[in-house]
C-alpha positions as CSV (number, residue, x, y, z in Angstrom):
1,X,167.8,33.7,256.6
2,X,170.1,34.5,253.8
3,X,171.3,38.0,253.2
4,X,170.2,40.0,250.1
5,X,171.7,43.3,248.6
6,X,169.1,45.2,250.4
7,X,170.0,43.8,253.9
8,X,172.5,46.7,253.9
9,X,172.9,46.9,257.6
10,X,173.6,43.2,258.3
11,X,176.0,43.1,255.5
12,X,178.1,45.9,257.0
13,X,178.0,44.3,260.2
14,X,179.1,41.1,258.9
15,X,182.0,42.8,256.6
16,X,183.2,44.7,259.8
17,X,183.6,41.6,261.7
18,X,185.5,40.0,258.9
19,X,187.7,42.8,258.3
20,X,187.6,45.0,261.5
21,X,190.9,46.7,260.7
22,X,190.1,47.6,257.0
23,X,189.1,51.1,256.2
24,X,185.8,50.8,254.0
25,X,186.3,53.8,252.3
26,X,189.6,52.0,250.7
27,X,188.1,49.0,249.3
28,X,187.3,49.0,245.9
29,X,183.7,48.1,244.6
30,X,185.0,45.4,242.7
31,X,186.6,43.8,246.0
32,X,183.5,44.9,248.1
33,X,181.3,43.0,245.5
34,X,183.1,39.9,245.9
35,X,183.6,40.1,249.9
36,X,179.8,40.5,250.1
37,X,179.0,37.5,247.8
38,X,181.6,35.5,249.8
39,X,179.9,36.0,253.0
40,X,178.7,32.8,254.4
41,X,175.0,33.9,254.9
42,X,174.8,35.7,251.4
43,X,172.3,34.2,249.3
44,X,171.2,36.7,246.6
45,X,172.0,37.0,243.0
46,X,175.4,37.9,242.6
47,X,174.6,40.0,239.4
48,X,171.8,42.0,241.1
49,X,174.1,44.5,242.7
50,X,174.8,48.0,241.6
51,X,176.8,50.8,242.3
52,X,174.1,52.5,244.5
53,X,173.6,49.2,246.5
54,X,177.3,48.9,246.8
55,X,177.8,52.5,248.1
56,X,175.0,52.1,250.4
57,X,176.8,48.9,252.0
58,X,180.1,50.8,252.3
59,X,178.9,53.8,254.0
60,X,176.8,51.5,256.6
61,X,180.5,49.4,256.8
62,X,181.9,53.0,257.4
63,X,179.7,53.7,260.4
64,X,180.5,50.3,261.9
65,X,184.1,50.8,261.3
66,X,183.8,54.4,263.1
67,X,181.6,53.2,265.8
68,X,184.1,50.7,266.8
69,X,187.5,52.6,266.5
């Protein structure tokens, strides 16, 4: 199953797995957008994101990051 922008938790887990030492709050949204679209399982329209979706992904990633520190 391919990831969509609305798969916030799954995207956050994938980002954490690829970048376990990266503080999500230090990632610019432009970089976050690129990293999400470069995930191997990502299959949504790259232009379908918005600030709200990116922020939700960032916050879910932050929860993963905090839980594993």
